[in-house]
N, C-alpha and C positions, 0 to 999 in steps of 0.2 A: 412675914410673908415674902416669899422669894419674888424677885422681879423678873425671873427668867421666863421666857415664852415657852409654853409646853409644846413639844414636838407634835405635828399633825394638825394644829389649829390653823385655820386660814387667816391670812393677814388681813387686817381691816382695810389695808390700802389697795386690795384687789390684786389681779395677776400682774407679774412683773413685765415690764415692757421688753420686747424682743431685743436681744443683744445684737450689735452689728455683726458678730461672727455667725450667728444663727441665720440672719437674713441673707448673708453672703452665701452660705451653704445651700439655702433653698433656691437662690438665683442661679447658682452653678448647676444644680440638679435640673432646673427647668431648661437651661441652655443645652445640657447634655441630651436630654430627652428630645428636644426639638431637632438637634443635630442628627441623632440616630434616626428619627423619622424622615428627615431630609435625605440622608444617605440611602435608606431603604427605598424611598421613592425613586431616586436617581438610578439605583441598581436595577429596579424593576423596568424602568424605561429603557435602560441600556440593553438589558437582556432581550427585550422585545424588538429593539430597533437597530442596535449597533452590531457591526460584524465582530466575530470572535477576535480577541487579542492574544489568547494563549490556547495551546492545543487542547487543554482540558475543557474548554468551553464548547468544543464541537465533538459530538458523539460519533461512534463508529458508523452508524447508518447515515449520518450526514457527510462523513469523510469518504465513504465508499464511492460515490460518483466521481469525486476528485481523483481517487486512485484509478478508477477505470479510464477516465479521460487521459490521465498521465500515461497509462499503458498504451493507449492509442497514439499519443504523441510520440512515444518511443518507437512504436512499430513503424510509424511514418518516417521518423528520423533514421531508422536503421535501413530503410529501403527494402523493396521486395526481394532483391537479390541477397541481402544480408540477414534478413529476419529468419531465424530458425524455428522459434516457437514462442507462444504465449503460455506462461505457466498458470496453473489454477490458483485461485485465491486461497491463502492460508490465514486462518484466524486463530490466534493463540490467546487463550484466556489465562487469568491468574496473575497478571501484573497489577500494580497498585497505582491508581491515579493520584490518590492522596493517602495518608496513613489510615484513613477511615473508609476508603471507597475502592472496590475492585474495578478492574478494567480489562480491556483486551486490545490487541493490536492486529492490524490487517497488513499483509504483505502480498505483493504480486511480483512475478519475475518475468523478464523477457530475455530469451536467449538469442545471441547474435553471432554470426560467423566472424571469426578473426584469426587469420593464419598466424602461426607462431612468429613473433617478431613484428607483427603489424598491429598489435593490440592498442598501442597508444594512438596510432593514426586512426584506427577505427573509432575509438572513444572520442577523439578530438572531432572527427567528422560528425558524429552523432550530436555532440555538444553544440556545434555550429548550427545545426539544423533544428535545434529545439527553440521554443519561444524565447525571445530576449528577456522576458520577465522572469524566466527561470534562473537567470544568472549562472548558467551551466559553465563548468570549467573542468579541465583535466590537470591533475598534479601528481606528484610522486606519492605512492602509498607504501604500506609495509611490504607487500608482495608484488609490487609493480605499479603501473599507472592506475589512477582512480579517477572516475568521473563523479562529480558532485553537483547537485542542482536542487532547487526549491520549486516544487510544482504548485505551490500556493496552499493556503489553509493549513500550514505547518505539516505538509506531506513532503517527506524527503526522498530524493532519488540518488542512488549510488550505483556505480558500475565498476567492475574489475574483471581481469582475466580469470579463466578457470583452468588454464594451462593445458587444455586439450583441444585447442583450435577454436575456442569460443570465448565470448565475454558474457557475463551475466549482469543484467541491469535489474535493480531491485527498487520497488516503490514501497515505502513503509510509512504507516501512519504514526508509529510510536504508540504508547499506551493511551487509550481513550476510554471515556465512559461508553458502555455498550449501547445504550439507547435501545432501539428495536432490533439491533444487529445488522450485519451486512447481508444483503440479498443480491446475488448477481443477476444481471439482466437476462431474461429468457430470450433464446434465439434458436433457430433451426440450422443445422449443418447444411452447407452448400454441396452441390454435386461434385465439384472438383476435388475438395479435400476428402470427401467420403470415398470417391472412386480410388484416389491415390492410396488411402489408408488400407482399403480392401485389397488392392493389388499387392501391397507390401506384406500384409498378413499372409496372403496365399503363397507368396514367394518364400516365406519363412516357414511354410507348412503349418501355419496357424489357421484357425477357422476364419474364413473371409468375412463372416457375418458377426464376428466377435463384438460385443457391446463396447461402445466407445463413449467418451465424455467430450463435451464441447465447451471451450472457453472462448470468450469474445472480448473485444474492446472497441469503443467507438472511434472511428477514424476522424481526424480533424476536419476533413473535407466532406464528411458524410459516409455512410456505409459502415461496415464492420470488418475488423481484422478477426480472423477465426483460426482456432487450432482444434482439430479433432484428434484425440489421443487415446491410445489403448495400452493397458498394462496387463501382461499375462505372467503367470507363475511358470515354474519349470514345465518344459514340454519337449518336443522333438529337438534333437541337437540342431543348432542353426549357427550360421556365421554371417557376417556382413557380406561375404562374397555372394550369397544368394540374392542380394539386392542389386548386384552389378548390372544385370540385364535391364533393369528399370532406370538406370542412371543416365541413359542417353549418351551425351558427350563426355560423361565422366562424373565422378562424385565431386561435391563441393568440399566434403570433409571425409577423410578415410584414416581414422586413428582408432583401430579396434580397442574397445568394443563400441566405439561411436562411428556412425556412418551417416552422411547426409547427401541428398541429391535433389535436383529439380525435376519435376514432372509437369510440364506446362507452366501454369501459374502457381503451382503448389510446391512448397519445400517439404520434403520428407526427412525426418530425423529419426534414427534408430539407435537404441542403446541395448546391446545384447550381451547377456551373461548367462552362465549355467543356471542361475536362480530365477531370472526374470527377463522378459523381453518388453521393452517399452518403445512405442512408436508414436510419433506426432506428425500430423499433416497440417500445414499452415498456409493460409492465404493472407497476405499482408494488405497494407493500405496503398492505394494508388496515389501518385503525385508526390 
């Protein structure tokens, strides 16, 4: 009779005692699970209570008010005499927040008067009047001087000349989660900009009651900066000369097809071409 133990029979000695290696693996697994639970809890608390530390943590609807306030700060820094217009908000979708998540970016622009040769001085003056926390500065760029600043919450501000007597200031969120999306604040156009826009439309032989859009930004000291603007397609032949009688002491800018002038507290900006006529009437921030 063979003394070999048949495979499958239970040993009379009972189950083998755990090996040190098996015990160590179970201990490591328990520690890993506990650490994962701790990290999940800390992440939940951070999301609920801590400010964002990267742009991707703040969605477009959350960043929108930061952008609007930044536009108001730029309007104040430009001064009533230098502010030409507030551009409408532009939301561009299709960017990628992560390889697995779509996003969108919000941009708003501010147009400022800057005579040829004075662009750097204009940008430097704006930078000096912006909040110190923005760390605004002007340096050399690819096509001339550039202003760069940080409006907070990962919202960037840039400014550069447009070579036609203006500088363009841009407030940009970069790519963000959409959230509920950007909703501009509702406001009603004021009498001064509405009257100035109507007068300019009539001078150009366009309907004086043409529909216009209104864009606004909150001024740092209260109130709103406002731009009422109207864009029309081809129409009766017109030139910037038709606006000269409205310019009072003379235009602020006369570089066809661009023309700008002051009418009381309102700055009127016109861009006229055979294909379209665009008018903007702006009231800035006081102080």
